[in-house]
C-alpha positions as CSV (number, residue, x, y, z in Angstrom):
1,M,0.1,-0.1,-0.3
2,F,2.4,2.2,0.9
3,Y,4.3,1.8,-2.4
4,A,1.2,2.2,-4.5
5,L,0.9,5.7,-3.0
6,L,4.3,6.7,-3.4
7,K,4.1,6.1,-7.0
8,M,0.7,8.1,-6.8
9,I,2.7,11.0,-5.8
10,L,5.7,10.6,-7.9
11,P,6.1,12.3,-11.4
12,S,5.9,9.9,-14.3
13,P,8.8,7.9,-15.5
14,G,8.5,9.5,-18.8
15,L,8.8,6.3,-21.2
16,V,6.9,3.5,-20.2
17,M,8.0,-0.1,-21.7
18,D,5.7,-2.1,-23.6
19,D,6.3,-5.4,-22.2
20,T,3.7,-7.0,-24.5
21,L,5.6,-6.2,-27.6
22,G,2.8,-4.5,-29.6
23,Y,0.1,-7.0,-28.8
24,G,-1.6,-5.3,-25.8
25,V,-4.8,-4.5,-28.1
26,L,-5.3,-8.4,-28.6
27,I,-4.1,-9.5,-25.2
28,E,-7.3,-7.1,-24.0
29,R,-9.4,-8.5,-26.6
30,L,-8.8,-12.3,-25.7
31,Q,-9.0,-11.3,-22.3
32,N,-12.8,-9.7,-22.6
33,F,-13.7,-12.8,-24.7
34,L,-12.3,-15.1,-21.8
35,A,-14.3,-13.4,-19.3
36,R,-17.5,-13.6,-21.2
37,G,-16.9,-17.3,-21.9
38,R,-16.6,-17.4,-25.6
39,W,-14.1,-20.0,-25.6
40,D,-14.3,-20.4,-29.2
41,I,-13.5,-16.9,-30.4
42,V,-10.6,-17.5,-28.2
43,E,-9.4,-20.8,-29.3
44,S,-9.8,-19.9,-32.9
45,E,-7.7,-16.7,-32.6
46,L,-4.9,-18.6,-30.9
47,A,-5.3,-21.2,-33.4
48,K,-4.0,-18.3,-36.3
49,R,-0.9,-17.7,-34.1
50,S,2.5,-18.0,-34.5
51,R,4.4,-20.2,-32.2
52,A,6.7,-17.3,-30.8
53,E,3.1,-15.0,-30.6
54,L,1.8,-17.8,-28.7
55,S,4.5,-17.7,-26.0
56,L,4.0,-14.1,-25.6
57,L,-0.2,-14.6,-25.3
58,V,0.5,-17.6,-22.5
59,L,2.6,-15.5,-20.9
60,H,0.1,-12.6,-20.5
61,M,-3.1,-14.5,-20.7
62,G,-1.8,-16.8,-17.5
63,T,-1.5,-14.2,-14.9
64,T,-2.7,-14.1,-11.3
65,K,-4.5,-10.9,-11.6
66,Q,-7.8,-10.2,-10.3
67,E,-10.4,-13.1,-10.9
68,N,-8.2,-14.4,-14.0
69,G,-7.8,-17.9,-12.2
70,S,-11.6,-18.4,-11.9
71,I,-11.6,-17.7,-15.4
72,L,-9.1,-19.6,-16.7
73,Q,-10.5,-22.7,-14.5
74,S,-14.1,-22.4,-16.2
75,W,-12.5,-22.1,-19.5
76,Y,-10.5,-25.4,-19.2
77,Q,-13.4,-27.3,-16.9
78,A,-15.4,-26.3,-20.2
79,C,-13.0,-27.4,-22.5
80,P,-11.0,-30.2,-20.8
81,H,-9.4,-31.2,-24.5
82,S,-8.5,-28.1,-25.4
83,F,-4.5,-27.1,-26.0
84,Y,-4.7,-23.8,-25.5
85,A,-7.2,-23.7,-22.3
86,T,-4.5,-26.4,-20.8
87,L,-1.8,-24.7,-21.2
88,I,-2.6,-21.0,-20.4
89,Y,-4.2,-22.5,-16.9
90,A,-0.5,-24.4,-16.4
91,H,1.0,-21.1,-16.8
92,Y,-1.4,-19.4,-14.3
93,F,-0.2,-22.3,-11.6
94,I,3.1,-21.4,-12.4
95,E,2.9,-17.8,-11.7
96,Y,0.3,-18.8,-8.4
97,A,3.6,-20.7,-7.3
98,W,5.8,-17.6,-7.4
99,D,3.2,-15.5,-6.0
100,A,3.5,-17.9,-2.9
101,R,7.5,-18.2,-2.8
102,G,8.0,-14.8,-3.5
103,S,10.9,-13.5,-5.6
104,G,13.7,-13.1,-2.6
105,L,16.8,-15.7,-1.9
106,G,15.9,-19.1,-0.9
107,S,16.9,-18.2,2.8
108,S,13.7,-15.6,2.8
109,V,11.6,-18.8,2.1
110,T,9.4,-20.0,5.0
111,E,8.4,-23.7,5.3
112,E,4.7,-22.9,4.3
113,M,5.8,-20.5,1.3
114,G,7.8,-23.6,0.2
115,M,5.1,-26.2,0.2
116,L,2.9,-23.9,-1.3
117,F,5.2,-23.4,-3.7
118,F,5.8,-27.2,-5.0
119,Q,2.2,-28.1,-4.3
120,R,1.3,-25.6,-7.0
121,L,4.2,-26.4,-9.4
122,E,2.9,-30.2,-9.7
123,E,-0.6,-28.5,-10.4
124,A,1.2,-26.6,-13.2
125,N,3.1,-29.8,-14.2
126,A,0.3,-32.0,-14.2
127,L,-1.6,-29.9,-16.8
128,L,1.5,-29.6,-19.1
129,E,2.0,-33.4,-19.2
130,E,-2.2,-33.0,-20.3
131,A,-1.3,-30.4,-23.0
132,K,1.9,-32.6,-24.2
133,H,-0.4,-35.6,-24.4
134,I,-3.0,-33.8,-26.7
135,N,-0.3,-31.9,-28.6
136,P,3.1,-34.1,-28.5
137,N,4.8,-32.1,-31.1
138,H,4.3,-28.6,-30.0
139,P,7.4,-27.0,-28.4
140,E,5.4,-24.7,-25.6
141,P,4.5,-27.5,-23.0
142,Y,8.2,-28.7,-23.3
143,A,9.2,-24.7,-22.7
144,L,7.2,-24.2,-19.8
145,S,8.2,-27.4,-18.0
146,I,11.8,-26.4,-18.2
147,V,10.7,-23.7,-16.2
148,I,9.0,-25.6,-13.8
149,E,12.1,-28.1,-13.5
150,K,14.6,-25.6,-12.9
151,A,13.3,-25.1,-9.5
152,R,13.6,-28.6,-8.7
153,A,17.2,-28.3,-9.6
154,F,17.6,-28.6,-13.4
155,H,20.0,-31.2,-14.3
156,G,20.2,-31.1,-18.2
157,S,16.8,-33.6,-18.3
158,R,15.2,-34.9,-21.1
159,L,13.5,-31.7,-21.6
160,I,16.3,-30.2,-23.5
161,E,15.7,-33.0,-25.9
162,D,12.1,-32.4,-26.2
163,L,12.4,-29.0,-26.9
164,N,15.0,-29.1,-29.3
165,R,13.2,-31.7,-31.0
166,T,10.2,-30.1,-31.6
167,D,11.7,-26.5,-32.0
168,K,15.5,-25.8,-31.8
169,L,14.7,-22.2,-32.5
170,H,12.2,-22.0,-29.3
171,I,14.1,-18.7,-28.3
172,V,12.2,-18.0,-25.1
173,G,12.5,-22.0,-23.9
174,Q,16.3,-22.0,-25.0
175,R,16.5,-18.9,-22.6
176,A,14.7,-21.3,-19.9
177,I,17.3,-24.0,-20.2
178,I,20.0,-21.3,-20.1
179,N,18.8,-19.5,-16.9
180,G,17.9,-23.3,-15.2
181,L,21.8,-24.1,-16.0
182,S,23.1,-20.8,-14.0
183,Q,24.9,-21.2,-10.8
184,R,21.7,-20.0,-9.0
185,W,19.5,-22.8,-9.9
186,G,22.4,-25.7,-9.2
187,G,24.2,-25.7,-12.9
188,A,28.4,-26.0,-13.2
189,K,30.0,-22.4,-13.8
190,G,30.0,-21.4,-17.1
191,E,27.5,-24.3,-17.9
192,G,24.8,-22.3,-19.4
193,L,27.5,-20.1,-21.6
194,A,28.8,-23.4,-23.0
195,Y,25.4,-24.5,-23.8
196,A,24.5,-21.4,-25.5
197,K,27.8,-21.3,-27.8
198,S,26.9,-25.1,-28.6
199,L,23.7,-23.9,-29.9
200,S,26.0,-20.9,-31.9
201,K,28.3,-22.7,-33.3
202,G,26.0,-25.1,-35.3
203,A,23.7,-22.4,-36.2
204,P,23.9,-20.1,-39.7
205,K,24.7,-16.5,-39.9
206,G,21.6,-14.6,-39.3
207,S,20.1,-17.1,-36.8
208,L,18.7,-15.5,-33.6
209,L,20.6,-18.5,-32.2
210,H,23.5,-16.6,-31.8
211,G,22.0,-14.3,-29.6
212,L,21.6,-16.4,-26.7
213,I,25.1,-16.1,-25.8
214,A,23.9,-12.7,-24.4
215,D,21.3,-14.0,-22.4
216,A,24.2,-16.6,-20.9
217,H,26.1,-13.5,-20.2
218,I,23.3,-12.2,-18.1
219,E,22.9,-15.6,-16.1
220,I,26.6,-15.3,-15.3
221,W,26.3,-11.3,-14.1
222,M,23.3,-12.3,-12.1
223,D,25.0,-15.2,-10.3
224,F,27.3,-12.5,-9.1
225,M,24.9,-10.4,-7.8
226,E,26.0,-10.9,-4.3
227,D,29.5,-9.9,-5.4
228,L,28.8,-6.1,-6.5
229,L,32.1,-5.2,-7.3
230,G,32.2,-8.4,-9.7
231,A,28.8,-7.8,-10.8
232,K,29.7,-3.9,-11.6
233,N,33.0,-5.0,-13.9
234,Y,31.7,-8.0,-15.5
235,F,30.7,-6.6,-18.8
236,T,33.4,-4.5,-19.3
237,H,36.1,-7.7,-19.2
238,K,37.4,-7.7,-22.9
239,N,36.9,-11.3,-23.5
240,V,33.0,-10.6,-22.4
241,K,32.3,-7.6,-24.9
242,H,34.3,-9.4,-27.7
243,E,32.0,-12.5,-27.2
244,L,29.4,-10.3,-27.3
245,L,30.2,-8.5,-30.6
246,M,30.8,-11.1,-32.3
247,A,27.6,-12.7,-31.5
248,Y,25.7,-9.6,-32.6
249,E,27.6,-9.8,-36.0
250,K,26.8,-13.2,-36.3
251,A,22.7,-12.7,-35.2
252,F,22.2,-9.4,-37.3
253,P,25.3,-9.6,-40.1
254,Q,23.5,-6.8,-42.2
255,K,22.1,-4.8,-39.2
256,K,18.7,-5.5,-40.5
257,F,16.1,-5.6,-37.5
258,T,12.6,-6.9,-37.7
259,K,9.9,-6.5,-35.4
260,D,8.8,-10.2,-34.9
261,I,9.0,-11.3,-31.2
262,D,12.1,-13.7,-31.1
263,T,14.3,-10.2,-32.6
264,I,12.5,-8.2,-30.1
265,L,13.5,-10.6,-27.2
266,V,17.0,-11.5,-28.6
267,L,17.7,-7.6,-29.5
268,N,16.6,-6.4,-25.7
269,A,19.1,-8.9,-24.1
270,F,22.2,-7.5,-26.8
271,A,21.0,-3.8,-25.7
272,F,20.9,-4.7,-21.8
273,C,24.4,-6.1,-22.4
274,F,25.9,-3.4,-24.3
275,Y,24.9,-0.9,-22.0
276,L,26.4,-2.7,-19.4
277,A,29.6,-3.0,-21.3
278,K,29.6,0.7,-22.3
279,L,29.5,-0.1,-25.9
280,E,27.2,2.9,-26.4
281,P,26.6,2.9,-29.6
282,Q,25.4,-0.6,-30.0
283,A,22.6,0.0,-27.4
284,R,21.6,3.2,-28.8
285,E,20.9,1.7,-32.2
286,I,19.0,-1.1,-30.6
287,L,16.9,1.1,-28.2
288,T,16.3,3.4,-30.8
289,F,15.0,0.5,-32.9
290,L,12.5,-1.0,-30.7
291,K,10.9,2.1,-29.3
292,G,10.1,0.7,-25.8
293,K,9.1,-2.5,-26.6
294,S,10.7,-4.6,-23.8
295,E,10.3,-7.4,-21.1
296,L,10.6,-6.0,-17.6
297,Y,13.6,-9.1,-17.4
298,P,16.2,-8.0,-17.6
299,W,16.3,-4.1,-17.2
300,E,14.6,-4.7,-13.7
301,Y,18.0,-5.4,-12.8
302,A,19.8,-2.7,-14.3
303,D,19.5,-0.2,-11.4
304,S,19.4,-0.4,-7.6
305,S,18.1,2.7,-7.1
306,V,14.9,3.4,-4.6
307,L,12.8,4.8,-7.9
308,A,13.8,1.7,-9.8
309,F,12.7,-0.1,-7.4
310,L,9.2,1.1,-7.3
311,D,9.1,1.2,-11.0
312,V,11.6,-0.3,-13.4
313,N,10.4,2.4,-16.0
314,Y,12.7,5.1,-14.1
315,A,15.5,3.1,-14.9
316,Y,14.6,2.7,-18.6
317,T,13.9,6.1,-19.3
318,A,17.2,7.2,-17.4
319,I,19.1,4.6,-19.6
320,H,17.6,6.4,-22.6
321,K,18.7,9.7,-21.6
322,E,22.2,8.6,-20.8
323,L,22.6,7.0,-24.3
324,K,20.5,10.1,-25.9
325,V,17.7,8.1,-27.2
326,D,14.9,10.5,-28.5
327,F,11.8,8.7,-26.8
328,K,9.5,11.3,-27.1
329,G,8.1,9.8,-30.4
330,F,7.8,6.6,-29.4
């Protein structure tokens, strides 16, 4: 309540990132249809969408906001064999589990919080198994299963094979693997980066898989978060900057960016890394193109100020100003 009141009296941050990546109107429309019980329209609309679009829609439709849980439960019960209803309801339980646990370190999680966390993850896991049975060749259930598996000590399980079998280019799923291989989640030092490099090595120029090297470096940087000096200096190391620039050149050899979801996700990771690496021309180039389309992660960790804690958009705006990116027309 205190933070909500404080945000009300503070000035606008200036630039507000669009974490729907331009799909806000569609997401709102689908949520309205769900609230009215028009499952048929929602199912028809989701069936038209690309794999990357579906990943984004699952993320935003499977939230724990307001009465969404009861709405998704009604959809699932009315359409028990629906791939989309099952999938999105599973995502709801993943988010519901994290609501119980909180985002703090493991030492801050009580026994009751931990119990609720794992109970709800089991609910999500059961739903994802149903989704895999309904559509065994779709990558999305495997990508979400990876998110669950990392919380139970991710150790390079069969899920990596399943994701690569169904869609090796599933950027969200590959990022989840790299996150699960980080030291914070029980992986060996450098394991996530080694995995990202293995994908990059076999990919042609212009492949977004090269961009996963940026995600891997972000995960290593996150592992340094309790070592403030190490975190501060990480991206300025010569070899780290070199790897990032080489990966960027391979992913975008002609510097021709497209506005599809996966490209936006990859560009955001590069922009974050370049900003912290003090590679300002590259960071400025990307942020000018993106025009505020971004996920909260990893920008929410770019600034430790009180304002940034209240709203990541304060930090996001400050970074654009620092890089002299004119965002007034965004």
